[in-house]
PyMOL Python script that loads the backbone (N, CA, C, O; Angstrom):
from pymol import cmd

cmd.read_pdbstr("""\
ATOM      1  N   MET A   1     199.650 220.278 153.605  1.00  0.00           N
ATOM      2  CA  MET A   1     200.292 218.985 153.598  1.00  0.00           C
ATOM      3  C   MET A   1     201.811 219.190 153.575  1.00  0.00           C
ATOM      4  O   MET A   1     202.331 219.976 152.782  1.00  0.00           O
ATOM      5  N   GLN A   2     202.492 218.490 154.435  1.00  0.00           N
ATOM      6  CA  GLN A   2     203.936 218.646 154.553  1.00  0.00           C
ATOM      7  C   GLN A   2     204.641 217.808 153.498  1.00  0.00           C
ATOM      8  O   GLN A   2     204.247 216.675 153.219  1.00  0.00           O
ATOM      9  N   ARG A   3     205.702 218.387 152.910  1.00  0.00           N
ATOM     10  CA  ARG A   3     206.473 217.658 151.894  1.00  0.00           C
ATOM     11  C   ARG A   3     207.265 216.530 152.522  1.00  0.00           C
ATOM     12  O   ARG A   3     207.797 216.659 153.625  1.00  0.00           O
ATOM     13  N   ARG A   4     207.331 215.451 151.822  1.00  0.00           N
ATOM     14  CA  ARG A   4     208.057 214.280 152.300  1.00  0.00           C
ATOM     15  C   ARG A   4     209.497 214.358 151.813  1.00  0.00           C
ATOM     16  O   ARG A   4     209.726 214.575 150.623  1.00  0.00           O
ATOM     17  N   LEU A   5     210.459 214.189 152.686  1.00  0.00           N
ATOM     18  CA  LEU A   5     211.876 214.209 152.351  1.00  0.00           C
ATOM     19  C   LEU A   5     212.457 212.816 152.520  1.00  0.00           C
ATOM     20  O   LEU A   5     212.344 212.199 153.579  1.00  0.00           O
ATOM     21  N   ASN A   6     213.080 212.334 151.452  1.00  0.00           N
ATOM     22  CA  ASN A   6     213.723 211.019 151.502  1.00  0.00           C
ATOM     23  C   ASN A   6     215.223 211.214 151.420  1.00  0.00           C
ATOM     24  O   ASN A   6     215.711 211.777 150.440  1.00  0.00           O
ATOM     25  N   PRO A   7     215.963 210.770 152.410  1.00  0.00           N
ATOM     26  CA  PRO A   7     217.413 210.931 152.353  1.00  0.00           C
ATOM     27  C   PRO A   7     218.031 209.974 151.319  1.00  0.00           C
ATOM     28  O   PRO A   7     217.645 208.809 151.221  1.00  0.00           O
ATOM     29  N   VAL A   8     218.975 210.484 150.571  1.00  0.00           N
ATOM     30  CA  VAL A   8     219.703 209.681 149.590  1.00  0.00           C
ATOM     31  C   VAL A   8     221.171 209.683 150.006  1.00  0.00           C
ATOM     32  O   VAL A   8     221.787 210.741 150.139  1.00  0.00           O
ATOM     33  N   TYR A   9     221.708 208.521 150.204  1.00  0.00           N
ATOM     34  CA  TYR A   9     223.082 208.411 150.658  1.00  0.00           C
ATOM     35  C   TYR A   9     224.013 208.274 149.467  1.00  0.00           C
ATOM     36  O   TYR A   9     223.757 207.482 148.559  1.00  0.00           O
ATOM     37  N   ARG A  10     225.073 209.031 149.469  1.00  0.00           N
ATOM     38  CA  ARG A  10     226.012 209.059 148.358  1.00  0.00           C
ATOM     39  C   ARG A  10     226.695 207.707 148.153  1.00  0.00           C
ATOM     40  O   ARG A  10     226.996 207.334 147.019  1.00  0.00           O
ATOM     41  N   ALA A  11     226.938 206.986 149.219  1.00  0.00           N
ATOM     42  CA  ALA A  11     227.640 205.706 149.113  1.00  0.00           C
ATOM     43  C   ALA A  11     226.834 204.676 148.330  1.00  0.00           C
ATOM     44  O   ALA A  11     227.415 203.737 147.786  1.00  0.00           O
ATOM     45  N   LEU A  12     225.534 204.823 148.260  1.00  0.00           N
ATOM     46  CA  LEU A  12     224.705 203.879 147.516  1.00  0.00           C
ATOM     47  C   LEU A  12     224.796 204.095 146.012  1.00  0.00           C
ATOM     48  O   LEU A  12     224.524 203.178 145.238  1.00  0.00           O
ATOM     49  N   ASN A  13     225.173 205.285 145.596  1.00  0.00           N
ATOM     50  CA  ASN A  13     225.186 205.618 144.183  1.00  0.00           C
ATOM     51  C   ASN A  13     226.573 205.671 143.567  1.00  0.00           C
ATOM     52  O   ASN A  13     226.693 205.875 142.359  1.00  0.00           O
ATOM     53  N   THR A  14     227.603 205.498 144.340  1.00  0.00           N
ATOM     54  CA  THR A  14     228.957 205.544 143.801  1.00  0.00           C
ATOM     55  C   THR A  14     229.364 204.166 143.299  1.00  0.00           C
ATOM     56  O   THR A  14     228.990 203.158 143.899  1.00  0.00           O
ATOM     57  N   PRO A  15     230.121 204.104 142.214  1.00  0.00           N
ATOM     58  CA  PRO A  15     230.572 202.803 141.713  1.00  0.00           C
ATOM     59  C   PRO A  15     231.632 202.200 142.634  1.00  0.00           C
ATOM     60  O   PRO A  15     232.368 202.919 143.309  1.00  0.00           O
ATOM     61  N   LEU A  16     231.692 200.887 142.647  1.00  0.00           N
ATOM     62  CA  LEU A  16     232.693 200.191 143.457  1.00  0.00           C
ATOM     63  C   LEU A  16     234.023 200.206 142.711  1.00  0.00           C
ATOM     64  O   LEU A  16     234.147 199.627 141.632  1.00  0.00           O
ATOM     65  N   THR A  17     235.005 200.867 143.291  1.00  0.00           N
ATOM     66  CA  THR A  17     236.297 201.005 142.635  1.00  0.00           C
ATOM     67  C   THR A  17     237.415 200.567 143.572  1.00  0.00           C
ATOM     68  O   THR A  17     237.259 200.570 144.793  1.00  0.00           O
ATOM     69  N   LEU A  18     238.523 200.199 142.992  1.00  0.00           N
ATOM     70  CA  LEU A  18     239.754 199.916 143.720  1.00  0.00           C
ATOM     71  C   LEU A  18     240.830 200.851 143.173  1.00  0.00           C
ATOM     72  O   LEU A  18     241.189 200.778 141.998  1.00  0.00           O
ATOM     73  N   LEU A  19     241.334 201.717 144.026  1.00  0.00           N
ATOM     74  CA  LEU A  19     242.357 202.699 143.651  1.00  0.00           C
ATOM     75  C   LEU A  19     241.920 203.542 142.450  1.00  0.00           C
ATOM     76  O   LEU A  19     242.742 203.912 141.612  1.00  0.00           O
ATOM     77  N   GLY A  20     240.625 203.843 142.373  1.00  0.00           N
ATOM     78  CA  GLY A  20     240.115 204.705 141.321  1.00  0.00           C
ATOM     79  C   GLY A  20     239.686 204.002 140.052  1.00  0.00           C
ATOM     80  O   GLY A  20     239.152 204.646 139.149  1.00  0.00           O
ATOM     81  N   ALA A  21     239.902 202.706 139.955  1.00  0.00           N
ATOM     82  CA  ALA A  21     239.511 201.949 138.768  1.00  0.00           C
ATOM     83  C   ALA A  21     238.361 201.011 139.130  1.00  0.00           C
ATOM     84  O   ALA A  21     238.284 200.519 140.255  1.00  0.00           O
ATOM     85  N   GLU A  22     237.476 200.769 138.175  1.00  0.00           N
ATOM     86  CA  GLU A  22     236.357 199.857 138.396  1.00  0.00           C
ATOM     87  C   GLU A  22     236.902 198.475 138.747  1.00  0.00           C
ATOM     88  O   GLU A  22     237.926 198.057 138.207  1.00  0.00           O
ATOM     89  N   ARG A  23     236.234 197.774 139.636  1.00  0.00           N
ATOM     90  CA  ARG A  23     236.765 196.522 140.185  1.00  0.00           C
ATOM     91  C   ARG A  23     237.145 195.498 139.132  1.00  0.00           C
ATOM     92  O   ARG A  23     238.235 194.928 139.188  1.00  0.00           O
ATOM     93  N   LYS A  24     236.256 195.256 138.167  1.00  0.00           N
ATOM     94  CA  LYS A  24     236.531 194.220 137.171  1.00  0.00           C
ATOM     95  C   LYS A  24     237.718 194.596 136.297  1.00  0.00           C
ATOM     96  O   LYS A  24     238.529 193.739 135.945  1.00  0.00           O
ATOM     97  N   LEU A  25     237.822 195.867 135.948  1.00  0.00           N
ATOM     98  CA  LEU A  25     238.961 196.305 135.140  1.00  0.00           C
ATOM     99  C   LEU A  25     240.262 196.245 135.941  1.00  0.00           C
ATOM    100  O   LEU A  25     241.315 195.918 135.392  1.00  0.00           O
ATOM    101  N   PHE A  26     240.192 196.561 137.238  1.00  0.00           N
ATOM    102  CA  PHE A  26     241.379 196.478 138.083  1.00  0.00           C
ATOM    103  C   PHE A  26     241.872 195.037 138.189  1.00  0.00           C
ATOM    104  O   PHE A  26     243.068 194.774 138.057  1.00  0.00           O
ATOM    105  N   PHE A  27     240.953 194.111 138.425  1.00  0.00           N
ATOM    106  CA  PHE A  27     241.368 192.715 138.546  1.00  0.00           C
ATOM    107  C   PHE A  27     241.838 192.151 137.209  1.00  0.00           C
ATOM    108  O   PHE A  27     242.720 191.293 137.181  1.00  0.00           O
ATOM    109  N   PHE A  28     241.265 192.617 136.106  1.00  0.00           N
ATOM    110  CA  PHE A  28     241.759 192.212 134.794  1.00  0.00           C
ATOM    111  C   PHE A  28     243.205 192.675 134.597  1.00  0.00           C
ATOM    112  O   PHE A  28     244.046 191.914 134.118  1.00  0.00           O
ATOM    113  N   ALA A  29     243.489 193.927 134.968  1.00  0.00           N
ATOM    114  CA  ALA A  29     244.858 194.442 134.860  1.00  0.00           C
ATOM    115  C   ALA A  29     245.806 193.659 135.759  1.00  0.00           C
ATOM    116  O   ALA A  29     246.934 193.361 135.367  1.00  0.00           O
ATOM    117  N   LEU A  30     245.349 193.326 136.964  1.00  0.00           N
ATOM    118  CA  LEU A  30     246.180 192.580 137.902  1.00  0.00           C
ATOM    119  C   LEU A  30     246.473 191.167 137.392  1.00  0.00           C
ATOM    120  O   LEU A  30     247.610 190.702 137.474  1.00  0.00           O
ATOM    121  N   VAL A  31     245.462 190.491 136.871  1.00  0.00           N
ATOM    122  CA  VAL A  31     245.644 189.123 136.365  1.00  0.00           C
ATOM    123  C   VAL A  31     246.521 189.120 135.121  1.00  0.00           C
ATOM    124  O   VAL A  31     247.364 188.237 134.967  1.00  0.00           O
ATOM    125  N   MET A  32     246.340 190.084 134.237  1.00  0.00           N
ATOM    126  CA  MET A  32     247.175 190.141 133.033  1.00  0.00           C
ATOM    127  C   MET A  32     248.629 190.438 133.384  1.00  0.00           C
ATOM    128  O   MET A  32     249.537 189.876 132.773  1.00  0.00           O
ATOM    129  N   GLY A  33     248.860 191.309 134.355  1.00  0.00           N
ATOM    130  CA  GLY A  33     250.222 191.562 134.813  1.00  0.00           C
ATOM    131  C   GLY A  33     250.852 190.311 135.409  1.00  0.00           C
ATOM    132  O   GLY A  33     252.023 190.024 135.159  1.00  0.00           O
ATOM    133  N   ALA A  34     250.083 189.568 136.192  1.00  0.00           N
ATOM    134  CA  ALA A  34     250.590 188.319 136.776  1.00  0.00           C
ATOM    135  C   ALA A  34     250.832 187.275 135.692  1.00  0.00           C
ATOM    136  O   ALA A  34     251.794 186.511 135.778  1.00  0.00           O
ATOM    137  N   ALA A  35     249.970 187.230 134.671  1.00  0.00           N
ATOM    138  CA  ALA A  35     250.149 186.257 133.588  1.00  0.00           C
ATOM    139  C   ALA A  35     251.419 186.549 132.797  1.00  0.00           C
ATOM    140  O   ALA A  35     252.150 185.627 132.437  1.00  0.00           O
ATOM    141  N   VAL A  36     251.684 187.815 132.525  1.00  0.00           N
ATOM    142  CA  VAL A  36     252.916 188.162 131.805  1.00  0.00           C
ATOM    143  C   VAL A  36     254.130 187.806 132.657  1.00  0.00           C
ATOM    144  O   VAL A  36     255.132 187.308 132.142  1.00  0.00           O
ATOM    145  N   PHE A  37     254.039 188.060 133.951  1.00  0.00           N
ATOM    146  CA  PHE A  37     255.150 187.707 134.839  1.00  0.00           C
ATOM    147  C   PHE A  37     255.391 186.197 134.848  1.00  0.00           C
ATOM    148  O   PHE A  37     256.539 185.755 134.795  1.00  0.00           O
ATOM    149  N   ASN A  38     254.325 185.408 134.914  1.00  0.00           N
ATOM    150  CA  ASN A  38     254.471 183.953 134.960  1.00  0.00           C
ATOM    151  C   ASN A  38     254.897 183.351 133.628  1.00  0.00           C
ATOM    152  O   ASN A  38     255.686 182.407 133.596  1.00  0.00           O
ATOM    153  N   LEU A  39     254.383 183.886 132.541  1.00  0.00           N
ATOM    154  CA  LEU A  39     254.693 183.308 131.235  1.00  0.00           C
ATOM    155  C   LEU A  39     256.063 183.721 130.708  1.00  0.00           C
ATOM    156  O   LEU A  39     256.781 182.903 130.133  1.00  0.00           O
ATOM    157  N   LEU A  40     256.427 184.978 130.902  1.00  0.00           N
ATOM    158  CA  LEU A  40     257.686 185.470 130.344  1.00  0.00           C
ATOM    159  C   LEU A  40     258.811 185.558 131.365  1.00  0.00           C
ATOM    160  O   LEU A  40     259.948 185.859 131.002  1.00  0.00           O
ATOM    161  N   HIS A  41     258.514 185.303 132.633  1.00  0.00           N
ATOM    162  CA  HIS A  41     259.496 185.333 133.713  1.00  0.00           C
ATOM    163  C   HIS A  41     260.217 186.677 133.776  1.00  0.00           C
ATOM    164  O   HIS A  41     261.428 186.730 133.994  1.00  0.00           O
ATOM    165  N   THR A  42     259.468 187.757 133.586  1.00  0.00           N
ATOM    166  CA  THR A  42     260.047 189.083 133.691  1.00  0.00           C
ATOM    167  C   THR A  42     259.181 189.941 134.602  1.00  0.00           C
ATOM    168  O   THR A  42     258.017 190.216 134.308  1.00  0.00           O
ATOM    169  N   PHE A  43     259.771 190.353 135.705  1.00  0.00           N
ATOM    170  CA  PHE A  43     259.045 191.164 136.678  1.00  0.00           C
ATOM    171  C   PHE A  43     258.718 192.534 136.102  1.00  0.00           C
ATOM    172  O   PHE A  43     257.625 193.057 136.315  1.00  0.00           O
ATOM    173  N   LEU A  44     259.663 193.112 135.375  1.00  0.00           N
ATOM    174  CA  LEU A  44     259.454 194.428 134.783  1.00  0.00           C
ATOM    175  C   LEU A  44     258.325 194.401 133.758  1.00  0.00           C
ATOM    176  O   LEU A  44     257.541 195.347 133.678  1.00  0.00           O
ATOM    177  N   GLY A  45     258.235 193.329 132.975  1.00  0.00           N
ATOM    178  CA  GLY A  45     257.151 193.199 131.996  1.00  0.00           C
ATOM    179  C   GLY A  45     255.789 193.110 132.662  1.00  0.00           C
ATOM    180  O   GLY A  45     254.827 193.719 132.195  1.00  0.00           O
ATOM    181  N   GLY A  46     255.701 192.355 133.750  1.00  0.00           N
ATOM    182  CA  GLY A  46     254.445 192.240 134.485  1.00  0.00           C
ATOM    183  C   GLY A  46     254.012 193.568 135.082  1.00  0.00           C
ATOM    184  O   GLY A  46     252.839 193.937 135.016  1.00  0.00           O
ATOM    185  N   ILE A  47     254.963 194.280 135.663  1.00  0.00           N
ATOM    186  CA  ILE A  47     254.659 195.594 136.230  1.00  0.00           C
ATOM    187  C   ILE A  47     254.251 196.569 135.138  1.00  0.00           C
ATOM    188  O   ILE A  47     253.328 197.361 135.324  1.00  0.00           O
ATOM    189  N   LEU A  48     254.935 196.515 133.997  1.00  0.00           N
ATOM    190  CA  LEU A  48     254.625 197.422 132.892  1.00  0.00           C
ATOM    191  C   LEU A  48     253.224 197.156 132.330  1.00  0.00           C
ATOM    192  O   LEU A  48     252.474 198.102 132.087  1.00  0.00           O
ATOM    193  N   ILE A  49     252.865 195.902 132.124  1.00  0.00           N
ATOM    194  CA  ILE A  49     251.537 195.557 131.624  1.00  0.00           C
ATOM    195  C   ILE A  49     250.466 195.968 132.637  1.00  0.00           C
ATOM    196  O   ILE A  49     249.435 196.527 132.264  1.00  0.00           O
ATOM    197  N   PHE A  50     250.717 195.689 133.920  1.00  0.00           N
ATOM    198  CA  PHE A  50     249.752 196.086 134.944  1.00  0.00           C
ATOM    199  C   PHE A  50     249.575 197.598 134.965  1.00  0.00           C
ATOM    200  O   PHE A  50     248.447 198.085 135.033  1.00  0.00           O
ATOM    201  N   ALA A  51     250.674 198.347 134.909  1.00  0.00           N
ATOM    202  CA  ALA A  51     250.593 199.809 134.958  1.00  0.00           C
ATOM    203  C   ALA A  51     249.838 200.354 133.749  1.00  0.00           C
ATOM    204  O   ALA A  51     249.027 201.270 133.884  1.00  0.00           O
ATOM    205  N   LEU A  52     250.099 199.801 132.582  1.00  0.00           N
ATOM    206  CA  LEU A  52     249.422 200.263 131.378  1.00  0.00           C
ATOM    207  C   LEU A  52     247.918 199.964 131.442  1.00  0.00           C
ATOM    208  O   LEU A  52     247.097 200.834 131.150  1.00  0.00           O
ATOM    209  N   LEU A  53     247.565 198.741 131.821  1.00  0.00           N
ATOM    210  CA  LEU A  53     246.150 198.381 131.919  1.00  0.00           C
ATOM    211  C   LEU A  53     245.456 199.098 133.074  1.00  0.00           C
ATOM    212  O   LEU A  53     244.268 199.405 132.983  1.00  0.00           O
ATOM    213  N   TYR A  54     246.179 199.366 134.156  1.00  0.00           N
ATOM    214  CA  TYR A  54     245.609 200.114 135.281  1.00  0.00           C
ATOM    215  C   TYR A  54     245.332 201.559 134.872  1.00  0.00           C
ATOM    216  O   TYR A  54     244.304 202.126 135.241  1.00  0.00           O
ATOM    217  N   TRP A  55     246.246 202.150 134.112  1.00  0.00           N
ATOM    218  CA  TRP A  55     246.028 203.515 133.622  1.00  0.00           C
ATOM    219  C   TRP A  55     244.791 203.547 132.722  1.00  0.00           C
ATOM    220  O   TRP A  55     243.966 204.453 132.836  1.00  0.00           O
ATOM    221  N   PHE A  56     244.660 202.568 131.834  1.00  0.00           N
ATOM    222  CA  PHE A  56     243.481 202.496 130.975  1.00  0.00           C
ATOM    223  C   PHE A  56     242.208 202.297 131.796  1.00  0.00           C
ATOM    224  O   PHE A  56     241.176 202.890 131.481  1.00  0.00           O
ATOM    225  N   ALA A  57     242.265 201.469 132.849  1.00  0.00           N
ATOM    226  CA  ALA A  57     241.094 201.219 133.691  1.00  0.00           C
ATOM    227  C   ALA A  57     240.677 202.486 134.431  1.00  0.00           C
ATOM    228  O   ALA A  57     239.486 202.761 134.571  1.00  0.00           O
ATOM    229  N   ARG A  58     241.653 203.256 134.904  1.00  0.00           N
ATOM    230  CA  ARG A  58     241.319 204.525 135.574  1.00  0.00           C
ATOM    231  C   ARG A  58     240.712 205.507 134.594  1.00  0.00           C
ATOM    232  O   ARG A  58     239.758 206.212 134.924  1.00  0.00           O
ATOM    233  N   TRP A  59     241.265 205.556 133.383  1.00  0.00           N
ATOM    234  CA  TRP A  59     240.710 206.462 132.373  1.00  0.00           C
ATOM    235  C   TRP A  59     239.275 206.054 132.021  1.00  0.00           C
ATOM    236  O   TRP A  59     238.391 206.905 131.928  1.00  0.00           O
ATOM    237  N   ALA A  60     239.049 204.755 131.828  1.00  0.00           N
ATOM    238  CA  ALA A  60     237.712 204.269 131.474  1.00  0.00           C
ATOM    239  C   ALA A  60     236.730 204.509 132.610  1.00  0.00           C
ATOM    240  O   ALA A  60     235.586 204.887 132.359  1.00  0.00           O
ATOM    241  N   SER A  61     237.148 204.298 133.855  1.00  0.00           N
ATOM    242  CA  SER A  61     236.266 204.520 134.993  1.00  0.00           C
ATOM    243  C   SER A  61     235.976 205.996 135.189  1.00  0.00           C
ATOM    244  O   SER A  61     234.888 206.360 135.633  1.00  0.00           O
ATOM    245  N   GLY A  62     236.926 206.843 134.866  1.00  0.00           N
ATOM    246  CA  GLY A  62     236.694 208.280 134.957  1.00  0.00           C
ATOM    247  C   GLY A  62     235.769 208.774 133.871  1.00  0.00           C
ATOM    248  O   GLY A  62     234.993 209.704 134.090  1.00  0.00           O
ATOM    249  N   THR A  63     235.842 208.157 132.687  1.00  0.00           N
ATOM    250  CA  THR A  63     234.960 208.529 131.588  1.00  0.00           C
ATOM    251  C   THR A  63     233.533 208.114 131.899  1.00  0.00           C
ATOM    252  O   THR A  63     232.620 208.938 131.849  1.00  0.00           O
ATOM    253  N   ASP A  64     233.334 206.852 132.216  1.00  0.00           N
ATOM    254  CA  ASP A  64     232.012 206.332 132.559  1.00  0.00           C
ATOM    255  C   ASP A  64     232.215 205.055 133.373  1.00  0.00           C
ATOM    256  O   ASP A  64     232.795 204.095 132.866  1.00  0.00           O
ATOM    257  N   PRO A  65     231.751 205.023 134.618  1.00  0.00           N
ATOM    258  CA  PRO A  65     231.976 203.832 135.452  1.00  0.00           C
ATOM    259  C   PRO A  65     231.331 202.558 134.891  1.00  0.00           C
ATOM    260  O   PRO A  65     231.765 201.458 135.233  1.00  0.00           O
ATOM    261  N   GLN A  66     230.319 202.678 134.048  1.00  0.00           N
ATOM    262  CA  GLN A  66     229.647 201.512 133.493  1.00  0.00           C
ATOM    263  C   GLN A  66     230.110 201.193 132.078  1.00  0.00           C
ATOM    264  O   GLN A  66     229.413 200.485 131.352  1.00  0.00           O
ATOM    265  N   ILE A  67     231.275 201.701 131.670  1.00  0.00           N
ATOM    266  CA  ILE A  67     231.725 201.530 130.284  1.00  0.00           C
ATOM    267  C   ILE A  67     231.959 200.061 129.934  1.00  0.00           C
ATOM    268  O   ILE A  67     231.739 199.664 128.789  1.00  0.00           O
ATOM    269  N   LEU A  68     232.394 199.261 130.879  1.00  0.00           N
ATOM    270  CA  LEU A  68     232.628 197.840 130.605  1.00  0.00           C
ATOM    271  C   LEU A  68     231.314 197.144 130.256  1.00  0.00           C
ATOM    272  O   LEU A  68     231.281 196.314 129.348  1.00  0.00           O
ATOM    273  N   ARG A  69     230.241 197.468 130.956  1.00  0.00           N
ATOM    274  CA  ARG A  69     228.931 196.889 130.667  1.00  0.00           C
ATOM    275  C   ARG A  69     228.461 197.293 129.276  1.00  0.00           C
ATOM    276  O   ARG A  69     227.901 196.472 128.549  1.00  0.00           O
ATOM    277  N   PHE A  70     228.684 198.549 128.898  1.00  0.00           N
ATOM    278  CA  PHE A  70     228.281 199.020 127.569  1.00  0.00           C
ATOM    279  C   PHE A  70     229.057 198.308 126.477  1.00  0.00           C
ATOM    280  O   PHE A  70     228.484 197.924 125.458  1.00  0.00           O
ATOM    281  N   ILE A  71     230.341 198.130 126.675  1.00  0.00           N
ATOM    282  CA  ILE A  71     231.172 197.482 125.658  1.00  0.00           C
ATOM    283  C   ILE A  71     230.769 196.019 125.486  1.00  0.00           C
ATOM    284  O   ILE A  71     230.673 195.532 124.359  1.00  0.00           O
ATOM    285  N   LEU A  72     230.535 195.323 126.582  1.00  0.00           N
ATOM    286  CA  LEU A  72     230.179 193.910 126.495  1.00  0.00           C
ATOM    287  C   LEU A  72     228.779 193.708 125.920  1.00  0.00           C
ATOM    288  O   LEU A  72     228.539 192.722 125.224  1.00  0.00           O
ATOM    289  N   ASN A  73     227.860 194.618 126.198  1.00  0.00           N
ATOM    290  CA  ASN A  73     226.492 194.483 125.680  1.00  0.00           C
ATOM    291  C   ASN A  73     226.344 195.016 124.269  1.00  0.00           C
ATOM    292  O   ASN A  73     225.331 194.753 123.622  1.00  0.00           O
ATOM    293  N   SER A  74     227.321 195.756 123.775  1.00  0.00           N
ATOM    294  CA  SER A  74     227.189 196.325 122.434  1.00  0.00           C
ATOM    295  C   SER A  74     227.217 195.248 121.351  1.00  0.00           C
ATOM    296  O   SER A  74     226.658 195.447 120.272  1.00  0.00           O
ATOM    297  N   SER A  75     227.848 194.130 121.617  1.00  0.00           N
ATOM    298  CA  SER A  75     227.880 193.068 120.610  1.00  0.00           C
ATOM    299  C   SER A  75     226.520 192.382 120.462  1.00  0.00           C
ATOM    300  O   SER A  75     226.257 191.759 119.434  1.00  0.00           O
ATOM    301  N   LYS A  76     225.663 192.484 121.465  1.00  0.00           N
ATOM    302  CA  LYS A  76     224.346 191.861 121.413  1.00  0.00           C
ATOM    303  C   LYS A  76     223.324 192.734 120.695  1.00  0.00           C
ATOM    304  O   LYS A  76     222.288 192.239 120.252  1.00  0.00           O
ATOM    305  N   ALA A  77     223.607 194.028 120.578  1.00  0.00           N
ATOM    306  CA  ALA A  77     222.647 194.942 119.967  1.00  0.00           C
ATOM    307  C   ALA A  77     222.671 194.786 118.448  1.00  0.00           C
ATOM    308  O   ALA A  77     223.735 194.590 117.862  1.00  0.00           O
ATOM    309  N   PRO A  78     221.506 194.873 117.810  1.00  0.00           N
ATOM    310  CA  PRO A  78     221.482 194.761 116.346  1.00  0.00           C
ATOM    311  C   PRO A  78     222.072 196.010 115.700  1.00  0.00           C
ATOM    312  O   PRO A  78     222.018 197.103 116.262  1.00  0.00           O
ATOM    313  N   THR A  79     222.628 195.829 114.527  1.00  0.00           N
ATOM    314  CA  THR A  79     223.174 196.977 113.814  1.00  0.00           C
ATOM    315  C   THR A  79     222.028 197.838 113.305  1.00  0.00           C
ATOM    316  O   THR A  79     220.962 197.331 112.957  1.00  0.00           O
ATOM    317  N   GLN A  80     222.255 199.113 113.266  1.00  0.00           N
ATOM    318  CA  GLN A  80     221.233 200.049 112.838  1.00  0.00           C
ATOM    319  C   GLN A  80     221.718 200.820 111.626  1.00  0.00           C
ATOM    320  O   GLN A  80     222.917 200.888 111.355  1.00  0.00           O
ATOM    321  N   TYR A  81     220.790 201.389 110.913  1.00  0.00           N
ATOM    322  CA  TYR A  81     221.113 202.183 109.747  1.00  0.00           C
ATOM    323  C   TYR A  81     221.790 203.475 110.193  1.00  0.00           C
ATOM    324  O   TYR A  81     221.287 204.175 111.071  1.00  0.00           O
ATOM    325  N   ASP A  82     222.921 203.784 109.592  1.00  0.00           N
ATOM    326  CA  ASP A  82     223.643 205.007 109.885  1.00  0.00           C
ATOM    327  C   ASP A  82     223.651 205.868 108.628  1.00  0.00           C
ATOM    328  O   ASP A  82     224.304 205.505 107.649  1.00  0.00           O
ATOM    329  N   PRO A  83     222.946 206.998 108.625  1.00  0.00           N
ATOM    330  CA  PRO A  83     222.863 207.810 107.410  1.00  0.00           C
ATOM    331  C   PRO A  83     224.188 208.467 107.036  1.00  0.00           C
ATOM    332  O   PRO A  83     224.339 208.921 105.902  1.00  0.00           O
ATOM    333  N   MET A  84     225.146 208.530 107.946  1.00  0.00           N
ATOM    334  CA  MET A  84     226.431 209.163 107.628  1.00  0.00           C
ATOM    335  C   MET A  84     227.371 208.222 106.880  1.00  0.00           C
ATOM    336  O   MET A  84     228.363 208.667 106.302  1.00  0.00           O
ATOM    337  N   LYS A  85     227.070 206.950 106.889  1.00  0.00           N
ATOM    338  CA  LYS A  85     227.885 205.987 106.153  1.00  0.00           C
ATOM    339  C   LYS A  85     227.250 205.769 104.787  1.00  0.00           C
ATOM    340  O   LYS A  85     226.186 205.160 104.677  1.00  0.00           O
ATOM    341  N   PHE A  86     227.903 206.264 103.761  1.00  0.00           N
ATOM    342  CA  PHE A  86     227.353 206.202 102.417  1.00  0.00           C
ATOM    343  C   PHE A  86     227.824 204.945 101.721  1.00  0.00           C
ATOM    344  O   PHE A  86     229.024 204.685 101.627  1.00  0.00           O
ATOM    345  N   SER A  87     226.885 204.177 101.239  1.00  0.00           N
ATOM    346  CA  SER A  87     227.220 203.033 100.402  1.00  0.00           C
ATOM    347  C   SER A  87     226.270 203.084  99.205  1.00  0.00           C
ATOM    348  O   SER A  87     225.063 202.900  99.366  1.00  0.00           O
ATOM    349  N   PRO A  88     226.795 203.328  98.026  1.00  0.00           N
ATOM    350  CA  PRO A  88     225.914 203.492  96.865  1.00  0.00           C
ATOM    351  C   PRO A  88     225.196 202.186  96.522  1.00  0.00           C
ATOM    352  O   PRO A  88     225.758 201.094  96.600  1.00  0.00           O
ATOM    353  N   ALA A  89     223.945 202.349  96.143  1.00  0.00           N
ATOM    354  CA  ALA A  89     223.145 201.194  95.746  1.00  0.00           C
ATOM    355  C   ALA A  89     223.373 200.934  94.265  1.00  0.00           C
ATOM    356  O   ALA A  89     223.374 201.876  93.472  1.00  0.00           O
ATOM    357  N   PRO A  90     223.564 199.688  93.876  1.00  0.00           N
ATOM    358  CA  PRO A  90     223.769 199.400  92.449  1.00  0.00           C
ATOM    359  C   PRO A  90     222.473 199.623  91.664  1.00  0.00           C
ATOM    360  O   PRO A  90     221.407 199.148  92.057  1.00  0.00           O
ATOM    361  N   ILE A  91     222.582 200.351  90.549  1.00  0.00           N
ATOM    362  CA  ILE A  91     221.425 200.641  89.707  1.00  0.00           C
ATOM    363  C   ILE A  91     221.730 200.118  88.313  1.00  0.00           C
ATOM    364  O   ILE A  91     222.792 200.389  87.752  1.00  0.00           O
ATOM    365  N   ARG A  92     220.787 199.368  87.762  1.00  0.00           N
ATOM    366  CA  ARG A  92     220.951 198.849  86.402  1.00  0.00           C
ATOM    367  C   ARG A  92     219.909 199.495  85.506  1.00  0.00           C
ATOM    368  O   ARG A  92     218.765 199.701  85.913  1.00  0.00           O
ATOM    369  N   ARG A  93     220.305 199.805  84.310  1.00  0.00           N
ATOM    370  CA  ARG A  93     219.372 200.340  83.326  1.00  0.00           C
ATOM    371  C   ARG A  93     219.000 199.191  82.387  1.00  0.00           C
ATOM    372  O   ARG A  93     219.862 198.559  81.777  1.00  0.00           O
ATOM    373  N   LEU A  94     217.742 198.951  82.294  1.00  0.00           N
ATOM    374  CA  LEU A  94     217.251 197.883  81.444  1.00  0.00           C
ATOM    375  C   LEU A  94     216.854 198.478  80.082  1.00  0.00           C
ATOM    376  O   LEU A  94     216.173 199.501  80.009  1.00  0.00           O
ATOM    377  N   ARG A  95     217.287 197.827  79.036  1.00  0.00           N
ATOM    378  CA  ARG A  95     216.921 198.271  77.682  1.00  0.00           C
ATOM    379  C   ARG A  95     215.747 197.449  77.202  1.00  0.00           C
ATOM    380  O   ARG A  95     215.643 196.246  77.445  1.00  0.00           O
ATOM    381  N   ARG A  96     214.883 198.139  76.520  1.00  0.00           N
ATOM    382  CA  ARG A  96     213.762 197.414  75.908  1.00  0.00           C
ATOM    383  C   ARG A  96     214.209 196.799  74.610  1.00  0.00           C
ATOM    384  O   ARG A  96     214.921 197.412  73.815  1.00  0.00           O
ATOM    385  N   VAL A  97     213.785 195.601  74.419  1.00  0.00           N
ATOM    386  CA  VAL A  97     214.175 194.907  73.205  1.00  0.00           C
ATOM    387  C   VAL A  97     213.143 195.069  72.124  1.00  0.00           C
ATOM    388  O   VAL A  97     213.314 194.543  71.024  1.00  0.00           O
TER     389      VAL A  97
END
""", "prot")
cmd.dss("prot")
cmd.show_as("cartoon", "prot")
cmd.util.cbc("prot")
cmd.orient("prot")
């Protein structure tokens, strides 16, 4: 019996990015830069905010392209017991009367 080969195209598995940053993070950086420019009337401030947020978006996309989804969904997950976080339980000694 001959083995079946299924071609997998790389373009189907790559994240959608703009200039190396995930699309939603890139547009967030762009909108925040435009908002600073419109609100404070400073072109340099808008460029600075955009550059800072764009650098963060590239770093986050390089770390994990789905990091935005993880961050947004983490608030919905229930808290779990963490054995490394020590919180002493209150203990009372009862005296017999």
